[in-house]
N, C-alpha and C positions, 0 to 999 in steps of 0.2 A: 369797229374798234381796231386799233392797231395791235399787232402781235406783241410788240414790246410792252404795251400797256397791260395786256393780259398776263404776260409773264411776270411783270412787276407786281401785279396784284396777287398772283399765285405764289410768288416768293414771299411776300409780306404775310399772307394767310398761313403759309407753311411755317414760317418762323413763329408767328403768333400762336398758332394752334398745335404745333408739333414740338418745336424746339424749346420754347419757353416752358410748357408744362413738363417736358422731360427734365429740364434743368431744375425746376422747382421740386419735382418728385425725387430726383437724385440727391438734392440738398437735404430734403426732409428725411430720407432714408439714412443718409450719413449722420445726421444729427441724432436720430433714434439709435443708431448703432453705437455711437461713441458716448452718448450720455445716459444710456440705460444702465440700471444697476445690475451687478452681477449676482444672480440668484444663488450661486454656489457658495459665496462667501458671506451672505447675509446672516446676521445673528451669530456668527462664529468669531471668537476672539483669538487672535494670533499672538503668541508670545515668542519673542526672538531670544535665543540664547546669547549670552555674552561670549567672550573669547573662551574657547575650549582648549587653548594651547597651554600646556603646563609651564611652570616657571623655568624648569630645566630646558625644555624644548625652546622656549623663547630666548634663553641665553645662548643656546647652541645656534639657533637661527640668526640671531644678531651677529654672533661671531662669524658665522658662515657668510652672511651678507656683507659684513665689513671687509672680510678677507678678499672677496671676489666681486665687490660691488661695481667696479668699472668694467669687468669682463663678462660676468655671468649674472643672470637673473635666477633667484632661488624660489622654487615653488615648494610649499609645505603641505603635507597631508593629502596627497593626491593618490590616485589608484592607477593600476596598470592599464586599465581600459582607456584612460585619457592619453596614454603615450603610444600604445600599440593599436594598429588597425587590423581588423580581421578581414580575410578575403571574402568570406561569406557573412555579410552584415546582418543577415536575418537570423543567425543562430543566437538566440537569446540566452541559452545556457552558457555559452562561451563568454558572452558579455558579462553575465552575472559572476562567473568565476574570475574574470579579469577585474571586476569591480571589488571583489573580495580580497584581492592582493593589494595590501596597503604599502605605499611608498612614503617614507617620512620626508625626505628632501630630494628635490630634483634640480640639478643645475642645467640651465638652458642658455645657449648662446643667443643673445637678443638679435644679432644681425642675421643669422641664418635660421633661427628658430629650431635649431637642432639640439636634442638632448645630449649633453656631454657626460654627465655622471649622475648616478642614482645612489643616494645614501639611505639605507634603511636599517631599522633596528630589528634583529632577528626574532626578538620576543613578540613583535606585533603580528607575525604571521606564523603559521604552522611550518614545520620543517619541509613538508612537501611543497607548500606554496613558496617558501624561500628558494628551493631548488628550481621550481618552475620559473620564478622571477629571474633567477640567475641565468637559466638556460635560454629563456625567450629573449631577454635583453642582449645576451651574448650573440644570438643569431642576427640581430640587427646592428651589432657593433657598439653597444652601450655598456660601459663598465659599471658594475654594481659593487658598492662598498658597504659591508655590513658592520655597523658601529652601534654600540650602546649609546643611548642619549645621555646616560649618566657620565660617560667618559668625556672629558673636556675636548674641545675642538682642536685637533692636531693639524695645523696648517701645512706642515711639511708632508704629512701623509696624503692630504687632499691634493696638494700640488703635484706630488708624484703620481697619484691616481689619474689626475687630469692630463698629465703629460703622456702617460701610457695610453689613455683613451684617445688622444689626438692623433 
């Protein structure tokens, strides 16, 4: 027999007995992975809350969005942990403390993704957390404005604060 014939048969048997079963097993394992039920959520009923934004906050948010809709994006109800990075990411206590610092409104420049202004209600945090928010955001150059959500949206004050932050 010629060597090319032997190599041709070897190639055909290799594909038939090694590659084809590998492809079939991979396909079967993929199907099992994607179509199996999740045992953790079986029998549990999940209820989703509706909007937890108060009416006053919605009015303030809509006024804020309409005043700066072309220039800034407005984030509502975030925490300090979503804005600041910690040098040591493994420190879970620091992350928990930052998650406990509530920020009501955050104005973000959509082009640079930079935070321009933080508006927060001082009643939503303790005085020490308010001081920590003020100090930590001042270190990275972000202006903090403490406003009551009961007070109407003062566009002139917001514009002045943004011009001072820029």
